[in-house]
PDB file of N, CA, C, O and CB in Angstrom:
ATOM      1  N   MET A   1       8.873  57.121  22.857  1.00  0.00           N
ATOM      2  CA  MET A   1       8.305  58.045  21.904  1.00  0.00           C
ATOM      3  C   MET A   1       7.938  57.304  20.612  1.00  0.00           C
ATOM      4  O   MET A   1       6.872  57.536  20.042  1.00  0.00           O
ATOM      5  CB  MET A   1       9.287  59.194  21.617  1.00  0.00           C
ATOM      6  N   LEU A   2       8.806  56.433  20.166  1.00  0.00           N
ATOM      7  CA  LEU A   2       8.515  55.679  18.937  1.00  0.00           C
ATOM      8  C   LEU A   2       7.293  54.779  19.118  1.00  0.00           C
ATOM      9  O   LEU A   2       6.509  54.580  18.190  1.00  0.00           O
ATOM     10  CB  LEU A   2       9.735  54.831  18.524  1.00  0.00           C
ATOM     11  N   GLU A   3       7.145  54.243  20.319  1.00  0.00           N
ATOM     12  CA  GLU A   3       5.948  53.430  20.587  1.00  0.00           C
ATOM     13  C   GLU A   3       4.687  54.284  20.524  1.00  0.00           C
ATOM     14  O   GLU A   3       3.692  53.878  19.924  1.00  0.00           O
ATOM     15  CB  GLU A   3       6.053  52.747  21.968  1.00  0.00           C
ATOM     16  N   ARG A   4       4.722  55.454  21.133  1.00  0.00           N
ATOM     17  CA  ARG A   4       3.549  56.335  21.120  1.00  0.00           C
ATOM     18  C   ARG A   4       3.194  56.768  19.704  1.00  0.00           C
ATOM     19  O   ARG A   4       2.021  56.977  19.394  1.00  0.00           O
ATOM     20  CB  ARG A   4       3.799  57.566  21.991  1.00  0.00           C
ATOM     21  N   ALA A   5       4.195  56.903  18.845  1.00  0.00           N
ATOM     22  CA  ALA A   5       3.956  57.292  17.457  1.00  0.00           C
ATOM     23  C   ALA A   5       3.461  56.117  16.618  1.00  0.00           C
ATOM     24  O   ALA A   5       3.049  56.302  15.472  1.00  0.00           O
ATOM     25  CB  ALA A   5       5.228  57.864  16.847  1.00  0.00           C
ATOM     26  N   GLY A   6       3.500  54.917  17.179  1.00  0.00           N
ATOM     27  CA  GLY A   6       3.040  53.738  16.454  1.00  0.00           C
ATOM     28  C   GLY A   6       4.065  53.185  15.483  1.00  0.00           C
ATOM     29  O   GLY A   6       3.726  52.382  14.613  1.00  0.00           O
ATOM     30  N   LEU A   7       5.325  53.609  15.623  1.00  0.00           N
ATOM     31  CA  LEU A   7       6.368  53.156  14.710  1.00  0.00           C
ATOM     32  C   LEU A   7       7.078  51.904  15.200  1.00  0.00           C
ATOM     33  O   LEU A   7       7.690  51.185  14.411  1.00  0.00           O
ATOM     34  CB  LEU A   7       7.372  54.252  14.501  1.00  0.00           C
ATOM     35  N   VAL A   8       6.998  51.642  16.497  1.00  0.00           N
ATOM     36  CA  VAL A   8       7.666  50.490  17.100  1.00  0.00           C
ATOM     37  C   VAL A   8       6.684  49.835  18.065  1.00  0.00           C
ATOM     38  O   VAL A   8       5.935  50.516  18.767  1.00  0.00           O
ATOM     39  CB  VAL A   8       8.993  50.911  17.834  1.00  0.00           C
ATOM     40  N   SER A   9       6.699  48.520  18.089  1.00  0.00           N
ATOM     41  CA  SER A   9       5.902  47.803  19.090  1.00  0.00           C
ATOM     42  C   SER A   9       6.838  46.938  19.916  1.00  0.00           C
ATOM     43  O   SER A   9       7.849  46.444  19.418  1.00  0.00           O
ATOM     44  CB  SER A   9       4.785  46.934  18.419  1.00  0.00           C
ATOM     45  N   ARG A  10       6.491  46.762  21.180  1.00  0.00           N
ATOM     46  CA  ARG A  10       7.304  45.937  22.074  1.00  0.00           C
ATOM     47  C   ARG A  10       6.444  44.810  22.624  1.00  0.00           C
ATOM     48  O   ARG A  10       5.232  44.941  22.799  1.00  0.00           O
ATOM     49  CB  ARG A  10       7.908  46.786  23.232  1.00  0.00           C
ATOM     50  N   SER A  11       7.114  43.707  22.886  1.00  0.00           N
ATOM     51  CA  SER A  11       6.436  42.589  23.532  1.00  0.00           C
ATOM     52  C   SER A  11       7.327  42.105  24.672  1.00  0.00           C
ATOM     53  O   SER A  11       8.449  42.581  24.848  1.00  0.00           O
ATOM     54  CB  SER A  11       6.130  41.429  22.513  1.00  0.00           C
ATOM     55  N   ARG A  12       6.817  41.169  25.426  1.00  0.00           N
ATOM     56  CA  ARG A  12       7.598  40.613  26.537  1.00  0.00           C
ATOM     57  C   ARG A  12       7.790  39.124  26.310  1.00  0.00           C
ATOM     58  O   ARG A  12       6.872  38.400  25.925  1.00  0.00           O
ATOM     59  CB  ARG A  12       6.900  40.875  27.906  1.00  0.00           C
ATOM     60  N   ASP A  13       9.004  38.702  26.562  1.00  0.00           N
ATOM     61  CA  ASP A  13       9.349  37.286  26.480  1.00  0.00           C
ATOM     62  C   ASP A  13      10.291  37.014  27.644  1.00  0.00           C
ATOM     63  O   ASP A  13      11.512  37.097  27.510  1.00  0.00           O
ATOM     64  CB  ASP A  13      10.009  36.909  25.082  1.00  0.00           C
ATOM     65  N   ALA A  14       9.702  36.689  28.779  1.00  0.00           N
ATOM     66  CA  ALA A  14      10.461  36.499  30.027  1.00  0.00           C
ATOM     67  C   ALA A  14      11.205  37.796  30.354  1.00  0.00           C
ATOM     68  O   ALA A  14      10.574  38.824  30.601  1.00  0.00           O
ATOM     69  CB  ALA A  14      11.468  35.294  29.903  1.00  0.00           C
ATOM     70  N   GLN A  15      12.514  37.757  30.357  1.00  0.00           N
ATOM     71  CA  GLN A  15      13.313  38.942  30.676  1.00  0.00           C
ATOM     72  C   GLN A  15      13.562  39.833  29.461  1.00  0.00           C
ATOM     73  O   GLN A  15      13.984  40.981  29.598  1.00  0.00           O
ATOM     74  CB  GLN A  15      14.638  38.522  31.272  1.00  0.00           C
ATOM     75  N   ARG A  16      13.300  39.298  28.288  1.00  0.00           N
ATOM     76  CA  ARG A  16      13.560  40.066  27.061  1.00  0.00           C
ATOM     77  C   ARG A  16      12.397  40.990  26.739  1.00  0.00           C
ATOM     78  O   ARG A  16      11.253  40.722  27.106  1.00  0.00           O
ATOM     79  CB  ARG A  16      13.820  39.121  25.878  1.00  0.00           C
ATOM     80  N   ARG A  17      12.703  42.083  26.046  1.00  0.00           N
ATOM     81  CA  ARG A  17      11.692  43.035  25.573  1.00  0.00           C
ATOM     82  C   ARG A  17      11.938  43.316  24.090  1.00  0.00           C
ATOM     83  O   ARG A  17      12.406  44.395  23.728  1.00  0.00           O
ATOM     84  CB  ARG A  17      11.731  44.365  26.407  1.00  0.00           C
ATOM     85  N   PRO A  18      11.619  42.334  23.230  1.00  0.00           N
ATOM     86  CA  PRO A  18      11.881  42.533  21.798  1.00  0.00           C
ATOM     87  C   PRO A  18      11.040  43.675  21.218  1.00  0.00           C
ATOM     88  O   PRO A  18       9.902  43.896  21.633  1.00  0.00           O
ATOM     89  CB  PRO A  18      11.598  41.238  21.028  1.00  0.00           C
ATOM     90  N   CYS A  19      11.615  44.388  20.262  1.00  0.00           N
ATOM     91  CA  CYS A  19      10.933  45.488  19.571  1.00  0.00           C
ATOM     92  C   CYS A  19      10.785  45.128  18.103  1.00  0.00           C
ATOM     93  O   CYS A  19      11.618  44.425  17.530  1.00  0.00           O
ATOM     94  CB  CYS A  19      11.711  46.832  19.736  1.00  0.00           C
ATOM     95  N   ARG A  20       9.710  45.623  17.507  1.00  0.00           N
ATOM     96  CA  ARG A  20       9.476  45.409  16.077  1.00  0.00           C
ATOM     97  C   ARG A  20       9.140  46.731  15.430  1.00  0.00           C
ATOM     98  O   ARG A  20       8.389  47.540  15.977  1.00  0.00           O
ATOM     99  CB  ARG A  20       8.342  44.379  15.836  1.00  0.00           C
ATOM    100  N   LEU A  21       9.704  46.937  14.265  1.00  0.00           N
ATOM    101  CA  LEU A  21       9.395  48.129  13.481  1.00  0.00           C
ATOM    102  C   LEU A  21       8.035  47.941  12.836  1.00  0.00           C
ATOM    103  O   LEU A  21       7.761  46.897  12.243  1.00  0.00           O
ATOM    104  CB  LEU A  21      10.490  48.403  12.406  1.00  0.00           C
ATOM    105  N   GLN A  22       7.186  48.948  12.951  1.00  0.00           N
ATOM    106  CA  GLN A  22       5.875  48.934  12.316  1.00  0.00           C
ATOM    107  C   GLN A  22       5.980  49.813  11.068  1.00  0.00           C
ATOM    108  O   GLN A  22       5.928  51.040  11.161  1.00  0.00           O
ATOM    109  CB  GLN A  22       4.737  49.443  13.301  1.00  0.00           C
ATOM    110  N   ALA A  23       6.127  49.189   9.914  1.00  0.00           N
ATOM    111  CA  ALA A  23       6.416  49.917   8.681  1.00  0.00           C
ATOM    112  C   ALA A  23       5.227  50.722   8.157  1.00  0.00           C
ATOM    113  O   ALA A  23       5.431  51.729   7.479  1.00  0.00           O
ATOM    114  CB  ALA A  23       6.867  48.953   7.625  1.00  0.00           C
ATOM    115  N   GLY A  24       4.008  50.314   8.446  1.00  0.00           N
ATOM    116  CA  GLY A  24       2.830  51.010   7.923  1.00  0.00           C
ATOM    117  C   GLY A  24       2.785  52.479   8.302  1.00  0.00           C
ATOM    118  O   GLY A  24       2.689  53.329   7.417  1.00  0.00           O
ATOM    119  N   PRO A  25       2.850  52.813   9.598  1.00  0.00           N
ATOM    120  CA  PRO A  25       2.824  54.227   9.983  1.00  0.00           C
ATOM    121  C   PRO A  25       4.022  55.006   9.435  1.00  0.00           C
ATOM    122  O   PRO A  25       3.901  56.191   9.124  1.00  0.00           O
ATOM    123  CB  PRO A  25       2.789  54.349  11.496  1.00  0.00           C
ATOM    124  N   LEU A  26       5.157  54.356   9.319  1.00  0.00           N
ATOM    125  CA  LEU A  26       6.340  55.032   8.775  1.00  0.00           C
ATOM    126  C   LEU A  26       6.127  55.366   7.302  1.00  0.00           C
ATOM    127  O   LEU A  26       6.530  56.438   6.851  1.00  0.00           O
ATOM    128  CB  LEU A  26       7.601  54.153   8.948  1.00  0.00           C
ATOM    129  N   LYS A  27       5.509  54.477   6.555  1.00  0.00           N
ATOM    130  CA  LYS A  27       5.213  54.752   5.145  1.00  0.00           C
ATOM    131  C   LYS A  27       4.230  55.904   5.019  1.00  0.00           C
ATOM    132  O   LYS A  27       4.391  56.766   4.156  1.00  0.00           O
ATOM    133  CB  LYS A  27       4.651  53.500   4.452  1.00  0.00           C
ATOM    134  N   ALA A  28       3.215  55.926   5.870  1.00  0.00           N
ATOM    135  CA  ALA A  28       2.243  57.022   5.832  1.00  0.00           C
ATOM    136  C   ALA A  28       2.928  58.359   6.109  1.00  0.00           C
ATOM    137  O   ALA A  28       2.638  59.353   5.443  1.00  0.00           O
ATOM    138  CB  ALA A  28       1.114  56.779   6.855  1.00  0.00           C
ATOM    139  N   ALA A  29       3.827  58.388   7.083  1.00  0.00           N
ATOM    140  CA  ALA A  29       4.549  59.620   7.404  1.00  0.00           C
ATOM    141  C   ALA A  29       5.453  60.029   6.240  1.00  0.00           C
ATOM    142  O   ALA A  29       5.541  61.212   5.911  1.00  0.00           O
ATOM    143  CB  ALA A  29       5.382  59.440   8.693  1.00  0.00           C
ATOM    144  N   THR A  30       6.114  59.071   5.626  1.00  0.00           N
ATOM    145  CA  THR A  30       6.986  59.359   4.485  1.00  0.00           C
ATOM    146  C   THR A  30       6.184  59.917   3.314  1.00  0.00           C
ATOM    147  O   THR A  30       6.602  60.884   2.678  1.00  0.00           O
ATOM    148  CB  THR A  30       7.740  58.093   4.052  1.00  0.00           C
ATOM    149  N   ASP A  31       5.048  59.319   3.033  1.00  0.00           N
ATOM    150  CA  ASP A  31       4.191  59.810   1.947  1.00  0.00           C
ATOM    151  C   ASP A  31       3.735  61.238   2.215  1.00  0.00           C
ATOM    152  O   ASP A  31       3.728  62.068   1.306  1.00  0.00           O
ATOM    153  CB  ASP A  31       2.972  58.895   1.767  1.00  0.00           C
ATOM    154  N   TRP A  32       3.357  61.527   3.449  1.00  0.00           N
ATOM    155  CA  TRP A  32       2.910  62.868   3.824  1.00  0.00           C
ATOM    156  C   TRP A  32       4.043  63.871   3.642  1.00  0.00           C
ATOM    157  O   TRP A  32       3.834  64.958   3.104  1.00  0.00           O
ATOM    158  CB  TRP A  32       2.405  62.887   5.280  1.00  0.00           C
ATOM    159  N   LEU A  33       5.247  63.505   4.094  1.00  0.00           N
ATOM    160  CA  LEU A  33       6.402  64.400   3.959  1.00  0.00           C
ATOM    161  C   LEU A  33       6.784  64.615   2.500  1.00  0.00           C
ATOM    162  O   LEU A  33       7.187  65.717   2.128  1.00  0.00           O
ATOM    163  CB  LEU A  33       7.596  63.841   4.725  1.00  0.00           C
ATOM    164  N   GLU A  34       6.666  63.587   1.671  1.00  0.00           N
ATOM    165  CA  GLU A  34       6.992  63.735   0.253  1.00  0.00           C
ATOM    166  C   GLU A  34       6.061  64.738  -0.419  1.00  0.00           C
ATOM    167  O   GLU A  34       6.489  65.508  -1.279  1.00  0.00           O
ATOM    168  CB  GLU A  34       6.909  62.379  -0.460  1.00  0.00           C
ATOM    169  N   GLY A  35       4.801  64.729  -0.032  1.00  0.00           N
ATOM    170  CA  GLY A  35       3.852  65.697  -0.583  1.00  0.00           C
ATOM    171  C   GLY A  35       4.269  67.119  -0.271  1.00  0.00           C
ATOM    172  O   GLY A  35       4.221  67.987  -1.142  1.00  0.00           O
ATOM    173  N   TYR A  36       4.676  67.364   0.958  1.00  0.00           N
ATOM    174  CA  TYR A  36       5.137  68.698   1.327  1.00  0.00           C
ATOM    175  C   TYR A  36       6.455  69.035   0.657  1.00  0.00           C
ATOM    176  O   TYR A  36       6.693  70.186   0.291  1.00  0.00           O
ATOM    177  CB  TYR A  36       5.281  68.809   2.832  1.00  0.00           C
ATOM    178  N   SER A  37       7.298  68.051   0.496  1.00  0.00           N
ATOM    179  CA  SER A  37       8.572  68.283  -0.174  1.00  0.00           C
ATOM    180  C   SER A  37       8.345  68.752  -1.604  1.00  0.00           C
ATOM    181  O   SER A  37       8.988  69.700  -2.056  1.00  0.00           O
ATOM    182  CB  SER A  37       9.428  67.012  -0.162  1.00  0.00           C
ATOM    183  N   ARG A  38       7.430  68.092  -2.322  1.00  0.00           N
ATOM    184  CA  ARG A  38       7.108  68.510  -3.689  1.00  0.00           C
ATOM    185  C   ARG A  38       6.502  69.904  -3.704  1.00  0.00           C
ATOM    186  O   ARG A  38       6.819  70.713  -4.577  1.00  0.00           O
ATOM    187  CB  ARG A  38       6.146  67.513  -4.342  1.00  0.00           C
ATOM    188  N   PHE A  39       5.633  70.188  -2.742  1.00  0.00           N
ATOM    189  CA  PHE A  39       5.017  71.500  -2.642  1.00  0.00           C
ATOM    190  C   PHE A  39       6.083  72.589  -2.517  1.00  0.00           C
ATOM    191  O   PHE A  39       6.051  73.583  -3.243  1.00  0.00           O
ATOM    192  CB  PHE A  39       4.058  71.550  -1.446  1.00  0.00           C
ATOM    193  N   TRP A  40       7.037  72.394  -1.581  1.00  0.00           N
ATOM    194  CA  TRP A  40       8.058  73.422  -1.365  1.00  0.00           C
ATOM    195  C   TRP A  40       9.042  73.494  -2.515  1.00  0.00           C
ATOM    196  O   TRP A  40       9.538  74.578  -2.821  1.00  0.00           O
ATOM    197  CB  TRP A  40       8.804  73.158  -0.074  1.00  0.00           C
ATOM    198  N   GLU A  41       9.343  72.374  -3.166  1.00  0.00           N
ATOM    199  CA  GLU A  41      10.207  72.413  -4.346  1.00  0.00           C
ATOM    200  C   GLU A  41       9.573  73.268  -5.440  1.00  0.00           C
ATOM    201  O   GLU A  41      10.261  74.057  -6.087  1.00  0.00           O
ATOM    202  CB  GLU A  41      10.477  70.987  -4.870  1.00  0.00           C
ATOM    203  N   ASP A  42       8.275  73.116  -5.647  1.00  0.00           N
ATOM    204  CA  ASP A  42       7.564  73.935  -6.637  1.00  0.00           C
ATOM    205  C   ASP A  42       7.614  75.409  -6.266  1.00  0.00           C
ATOM    206  O   ASP A  42       7.824  76.261  -7.129  1.00  0.00           O
ATOM    207  CB  ASP A  42       6.106  73.479  -6.766  1.00  0.00           C
ATOM    208  N   ARG A  43       7.423  75.712  -4.996  1.00  0.00           N
ATOM    209  CA  ARG A  43       7.447  77.111  -4.554  1.00  0.00           C
ATOM    210  C   ARG A  43       8.829  77.729  -4.751  1.00  0.00           C
ATOM    211  O   ARG A  43       8.944  78.869  -5.202  1.00  0.00           O
ATOM    212  CB  ARG A  43       7.032  77.212  -3.079  1.00  0.00           C
ATOM    213  N   TYR A  44       9.869  76.984  -4.416  1.00  0.00           N
ATOM    214  CA  TYR A  44      11.234  77.492  -4.608  1.00  0.00           C
ATOM    215  C   TYR A  44      11.544  77.673  -6.088  1.00  0.00           C
ATOM    216  O   TYR A  44      12.235  78.619  -6.467  1.00  0.00           O
ATOM    217  CB  TYR A  44      12.259  76.539  -3.968  1.00  0.00           C
ATOM    218  N   GLN A  45      11.041  76.776  -6.923  1.00  0.00           N
ATOM    219  CA  GLN A  45      11.234  76.908  -8.367  1.00  0.00           C
ATOM    220  C   GLN A  45      10.584  78.195  -8.853  1.00  0.00           C
ATOM    221  O   GLN A  45      11.179  78.939  -9.633  1.00  0.00           O
ATOM    222  CB  GLN A  45      10.649  75.686  -9.119  1.00  0.00           C
ATOM    223  N   ASN A  46       9.359  78.460  -8.393  1.00  0.00           N
ATOM    224  CA  ASN A  46       8.666  79.697  -8.768  1.00  0.00           C
ATOM    225  C   ASN A  46       9.426  80.922  -8.283  1.00  0.00           C
ATOM    226  O   ASN A  46       9.523  81.917  -9.002  1.00  0.00           O
ATOM    227  CB  ASN A  46       7.243  79.708  -8.202  1.00  0.00           C
ATOM    228  N   LEU A  47       9.960  80.862  -7.086  1.00  0.00           N
ATOM    229  CA  LEU A  47      10.735  81.973  -6.544  1.00  0.00           C
ATOM    230  C   LEU A  47      11.998  82.195  -7.362  1.00  0.00           C
ATOM    231  O   LEU A  47      12.343  83.339  -7.658  1.00  0.00           O
ATOM    232  CB  LEU A  47      11.092  81.717  -5.076  1.00  0.00           C
ATOM    233  N   ASP A  48      12.694  81.128  -7.733  1.00  0.00           N
ATOM    234  CA  ASP A  48      13.890  81.252  -8.568  1.00  0.00           C
ATOM    235  C   ASP A  48      13.564  81.922  -9.900  1.00  0.00           C
ATOM    236  O   ASP A  48      14.308  82.782 -10.371  1.00  0.00           O
ATOM    237  CB  ASP A  48      14.517  79.872  -8.812  1.00  0.00           C
ATOM    238  N   GLU A  49      12.447  81.519 -10.501  1.00  0.00           N
ATOM    239  CA  GLU A  49      12.044  82.116 -11.778  1.00  0.00           C
ATOM    240  C   GLU A  49      11.739  83.605 -11.616  1.00  0.00           C
ATOM    241  O   GLU A  49      12.122  84.416 -12.458  1.00  0.00           O
ATOM    242  CB  GLU A  49      10.816  81.384 -12.349  1.00  0.00           C
ATOM    243  N   LEU A  50      11.053  83.958 -10.540  1.00  0.00           N
ATOM    244  CA  LEU A  50      10.746  85.365 -10.287  1.00  0.00           C
ATOM    245  C   LEU A  50      12.013  86.171 -10.062  1.00  0.00           C
ATOM    246  O   LEU A  50      12.145  87.273 -10.596  1.00  0.00           O
ATOM    247  CB  LEU A  50       9.820  85.501  -9.082  1.00  0.00           C
ATOM    248  N   LEU A  51      12.939  85.647  -9.288  1.00  0.00           N
ATOM    249  CA  LEU A  51      14.196  86.361  -9.039  1.00  0.00           C
ATOM    250  C   LEU A  51      15.003  86.538 -10.319  1.00  0.00           C
ATOM    251  O   LEU A  51      15.595  87.595 -10.539  1.00  0.00           O
ATOM    252  CB  LEU A  51      15.033  85.614  -7.998  1.00  0.00           C
ATOM    253  N   ASP A  52      15.030  85.509 -11.167  1.00  0.00           N
ATOM    254  CA  ASP A  52      15.719  85.634 -12.449  1.00  0.00           C
ATOM    255  C   ASP A  52      15.076  86.716 -13.311  1.00  0.00           C
ATOM    256  O   ASP A  52      15.768  87.490 -13.972  1.00  0.00           O
ATOM    257  CB  ASP A  52      15.712  84.292 -13.194  1.00  0.00           C
ATOM    258  N   GLU A  53      13.750  86.761 -13.296  1.00  0.00           N
ATOM    259  CA  GLU A  53      13.019  87.767 -14.062  1.00  0.00           C
ATOM    260  C   GLU A  53      13.338  89.172 -13.539  1.00  0.00           C
ATOM    261  O   GLU A  53      13.572  90.090 -14.325  1.00  0.00           O
ATOM    262  CB  GLU A  53      11.499  87.499 -13.994  1.00  0.00           C
ATOM    263  N   LEU A  54      13.347  89.334 -12.231  1.00  0.00           N
ATOM    264  CA  LEU A  54      13.642  90.639 -11.634  1.00  0.00           C
ATOM    265  C   LEU A  54      15.084  91.068 -11.905  1.00  0.00           C
ATOM    266  O   LEU A  54      15.349  92.250 -12.124  1.00  0.00           O
ATOM    267  CB  LEU A  54      13.385  90.601 -10.125  1.00  0.00           C
ATOM    268  N   LYS A  55      16.004  90.127 -11.892  1.00  0.00           N
ATOM    269  CA  LYS A  55      17.401  90.451 -12.203  1.00  0.00           C
ATOM    270  C   LYS A  55      17.523  90.910 -13.648  1.00  0.00           C
ATOM    271  O   LYS A  55      18.276  91.836 -13.950  1.00  0.00           O
ATOM    272  CB  LYS A  55      18.319  89.231 -11.949  1.00  0.00           C
ATOM    273  N   GLY A  56      16.786  90.264 -14.536  1.00  0.00           N
ATOM    274  CA  GLY A  56      16.804  90.664 -15.952  1.00  0.00           C
ATOM    275  C   GLY A  56      16.264  92.056 -16.142  1.00  0.00           C
ATOM    276  O   GLY A  56      16.817  92.836 -16.917  1.00  0.00           O
ATOM    277  N   GLU A  57      15.181  92.384 -15.442  1.00  0.00           N
ATOM    278  CA  GLU A  57      14.615  93.732 -15.519  1.00  0.00           C
ATOM    279  C   GLU A  57      15.579  94.761 -14.947  1.00  0.00           C
ATOM    280  O   GLU A  57      15.705  95.864 -15.479  1.00  0.00           O
ATOM    281  CB  GLU A  57      13.277  93.796 -14.776  1.00  0.00           C
ATOM    282  N   GLU A  58      16.245  94.407 -13.887  1.00  0.00           N
ATOM    283  CA  GLU A  58      17.205  95.332 -13.253  1.00  0.00           C
ATOM    284  C   GLU A  58      18.386  95.585 -14.178  1.00  0.00           C
ATOM    285  O   GLU A  58      18.885  96.708 -14.246  1.00  0.00           O
ATOM    286  CB  GLU A  58      17.704  94.768 -11.898  1.00  0.00           C
ATOM    287  N   ALA A  59      18.837  94.568 -14.885  1.00  0.00           N
ATOM    288  CA  ALA A  59      19.953  94.721 -15.808  1.00  0.00           C
ATOM    289  C   ALA A  59      19.551  95.600 -16.985  1.00  0.00           C
ATOM    290  O   ALA A  59      20.367  96.387 -17.466  1.00  0.00           O
ATOM    291  CB  ALA A  59      20.438  93.351 -16.304  1.00  0.00           C
ATOM    292  N   ASN A  60      18.319  95.486 -17.459  1.00  0.00           N
ATOM    293  CA  ASN A  60      17.837  96.293 -18.572  1.00  0.00           C
ATOM    294  C   ASN A  60      17.643  97.766 -18.159  1.00  0.00           C
ATOM    295  O   ASN A  60      17.832  98.669 -18.974  1.00  0.00           O
ATOM    296  CB  ASN A  60      16.519  95.713 -19.106  1.00  0.00           C
ATOM    297  N   ASP A  61      17.271  97.999 -16.909  1.00  0.00           N
ATOM    298  CA  ASP A  61      17.047  99.361 -16.409  1.00  0.00           C
ATOM    299  C   ASP A  61      18.367 100.059 -16.083  1.00  0.00           C
ATOM    300  O   ASP A  61      18.465 101.282 -16.175  1.00  0.00           O
ATOM    301  CB  ASP A  61      16.152  99.329 -15.163  1.00  0.00           C
ATOM    302  N   GLY A  62      19.365  99.292 -15.707  1.00  0.00           N
ATOM    303  CA  GLY A  62      20.598  99.876 -15.184  1.00  0.00           C
ATOM    304  C   GLY A  62      21.569 100.168 -16.243  1.00  0.00           C
ATOM    305  O   GLY A  62      22.659 100.664 -15.960  1.00  0.00           O
TER     306      GLY A  62
END
């Protein structure tokens, strides 16, 4: 699976099958995930602010 994803490459050396980590695709995946992580952190921050606002309104009404 890692080979198909381009994260690992294998070669042959007689009976050995050495593997190498391919850092480029892993960095691209990490960068992509970080973008989504920031997106969801912002959304959760907005949700927290809205919930705090609604709790304040509920306390004033009650």
